[in-house]
N, C-alpha and C positions, 0 to 999 in steps of 0.2 A: 065415209071417208076412205080413200085409197090407202092401202098399207104403204109404209115408207120402204123404199128400196133397200135391200140388204147391201152391206159393204162387200165390194168385190173381193174375192179371195186373192191373196198375194199382194194386196195394196195396203201399204202402211198408213196409218192415220197420223195426221199432224199433231205434234205435241201442243197442249193447250197453253194459253198465255201464262198460267200459273207456273208452269215448268220453266218458261223463259225468264220470268221474274226471279225465280229461285236460283237459276243458273247465274244471272247477272249479280244477284246479291252475294252468292258464294264467291264469285271472282272478286268482287269489291272487298268482301271481308278478308279474303286471302291477301289481297294487295295492301290493305290497311295493316294487317298483322305483320307482313314482311317489312313495311315501312317503319314500323315501331321497333324492329329488332335492333338496329344500331343504337337507338336511344336507350333501350333496355340494357344493352351491353355497356354503354357509357355509364349508366347508373350503377351497374354491378361492379365494373372495374374501378370506379371512383371510391368504392368502399373497401378496396383491398390494397395492399402494398404492391409495388412494381414486381417484386420477386414472386408473389403469389399468382400473378397473372400468367406465368409461364409454367405452372404446375401441369401435370398430365394426370387426369383431365383438368381443364381450366375450371375455375369456380363458376357455378351457375346460380348461386344465391348471394345476396348481399353480405358483406363482411362487417368488421368493426373498426375500420381505419378511416372512416369518413372525416371525423373531426381532426385527426392527426394530419391527414392529407390537406385539409383546408387550411390548417395552421401553417403547414410547410409551404403551401402555395402563396399564402399571404406574406410569409417571411422571405420567400425567394424572389418574387416579382412584384410584391405589393399589389395583389390582385384587386383589392377594393379601389385603389387609386386608378388603375388602368381601366376598370369597369366604368368609373366616373368619366375618365377621359374619352372613352369610346362613346358613352351616352351623350356627352356634351357635343363632341364633334359630329356624331351622326344626327343629332337633333337639329343643330344649327344648319348643317349642310342640307338636310332634308327640307327644312322650312324655306331656306333661301332658294334652293333649286326648284322646289314645287312652285313657289311664287314666280320665279323667273320663267319657268316653262309655261305656266298658265298665261302670263302676259304675252310671251312670244307666240304661243298658240292662238291666243285671241286676236292678236294683230294679223297673223297670217290667214285667219279664217274670216274676219269681219271687215278688215280695211282693204280698200282697193288702191293700189299704188303701182307705179311702174317698177318692173323688176321683181314683182312678188313671186312669180313662177320660178325665176332664176334663184331667188333666195331660198325657196322651198327645196329646189334641187340641191343647193349647197348644203342645206341641213341634212338631206338624205345622204349625200355623199360623205359627210363626216362620219356616218355610221360604219363606213367601210375602212376607216383609218384605225389600225391596231394601236393599242396602248403603248407597245414597245417603241413605236416610232416617235412618240411624243415625250418619252422619258427624258432624253438628253436635253432638248431645247427647253422643256419646262424646268428641269433642274438648274440649268444656267440662268433662267429667268428668276427663279426663287433665290439663287445665290446672289445675283446682282441687286435684288431688293433687300438682301439681308434677312430673309425669312427662313433660313435653314433652322431646323429644330424649333419650329413655331407652329401653333395650331392653324393659323391662317393659311399657311403653306399647304396643309392637308385639306382644308375646307374649300378654298376659293377656286383653284384651277379647274375643277370639273363641275362647276355649278351649271354651266350651259349643257343640258342633257338633250341630245337630239331625239332620243326615244321619248322623253317626257314632252318635248315640244310637239311632236307628231301625235302623241296620245291625246294631249289637251286640244290640239287643233281639231281632231276628229270629234271630240266632245262639243266643241263650239260650232261646228258646221251646221247642225240642225237647230241651233237657237234662233228663234224668229227675229228677223230684222225689225219687225213692227214694234216689238217691245223696246228695242234700243231707241227707235225714233220717239216712242212715247216718253221714255225716260228723259231724252234730251229736250223734248218739248216742255216737259214739266220743270226744266231748269237744272237737272242733274248733270254734273260734269262727267268727263270721261272716266276719271278714277272712281267716283261714286257709283256710276253705272256699272263699272266692272266689278267692284267689290260687293255692292248690295243687290244688284239685279242679275248679273251674269254668273258670277262665280258660285253662288249657292245652287245653281241649276246643274252644275257639273260635278257635284260631290262624288258620285261613283268613280268617275275618271280620276278625280283628285285623290280619292282614297287609295285607288290602285297604284297611282304614281308615288304616293307617300310610302307605301309598303315596299315597292321596288327600289326606290331611292334609299330608304333607310337600310334595307338589307344589303344593297351594294356597298354603301359606305361602311356599314358595320363589319362586313367581311373583307373589306379592302386590306391588302397586305403589301403589295410591291411599293406603292407610292408612300404610304406611311413609313415603311422600312427605310426608304431613301431619305425622307425628310427629317425624321425624328432620331436624335442621337442619344438623348439622356433617358434613363429608365423611368423617371418621373413623368415623362410626356408620352410614353408608349401607349399604343392602343392594345386591345386584347389580342388580336392575331400576332402582332409583333412581340408582345410579352410572352405569349405561349411558345413562340418560336425559340426563345432563349432556353427553354427546357430541354431542347434536343442538342446535346453536345456530341463531340467526336467519340467519346468513350462511354458516355452514360446518357440514357434517355429516361426522363421521369414520366413513365407511361401513366401512372396513376394521377399525377398532377395534370398531364395533358387531358386525360379523360374527364377529370373533375372540372377543369377550366373550360373545356368544350361544352360540357353539360350546362354549366352556369351561363355560358355565353349564348346559349340558345334560348334561354328564358325570356329575355326582352323581345326577341323576334316572335316567339310564340304568343306573348301578351299583345304585341302590336297586331299580329294577324287576327287574334280573337276580337280585338276592338274594331278592326276595319274589314272583317271578312265579307260582310254584305256589300260594302262599297267595292271591295276587290273583285268579287265575282260579277257584280253589276257593271263595273267599269270595263272589265275584259269583254263581257258579252256586248256591251254597248259599242265598244271600239271595233268589235268584229262585225257587227251588223250594219254599221254606218258606212256609207260609200264615200 
């Protein structure tokens, strides 16, 4: 056997794959730790009084004011009630919006009709309209219907979601037309075909849409602020806004309320994380 040639002097050897994996893991770990810093600070700040947060140096360990801050938050804004309001509004809005987006996306993907391309272009164009342009006409519409300070005024106006329609359309594009024809030959109606045959096959896109829609409605502030006038009907963002006054800000209450408000979002993501990732990847890979 001939001897292996020696490495040329002055030529650096390439780092092995183990070094690259270690570097990627280190960067991901650092990013994960940095992303958890705000949540850690919210947790620590919610266990201290507002005055203690401005000590020098600030507290880095949990305190003993958690129960007092929670009781004050409940007494001040009725936090339990506003959490239920937000959960109900976000859940109903998400269910109706996801169903409407799925039906519209299915129609644009699988039905052939005149003007389909134009309708798709209109849906795309609505994504460029800022919310601020719609506030005044929508407010006038809700006032004419007598819906001011009502839950339906918060839920109904934004059910038609152009992003959701396009996401679901991408999910339906690769669904085989032969299966649709087989279901129709077997006597299944259009609604039964949609609910029992088509919709279960796009669960990844539907799960991603549910997360996006719920988060958007849960964090919505401007529109509920305009529509809701009584404290009993407030959502969490609107209720937390009342803790910021001209001369006093309840920072501990804000931190505790914000921390508790993130728990439903974290639970929702844990439940639908597989569908969320699969839905985003599926939408990105389909043409």
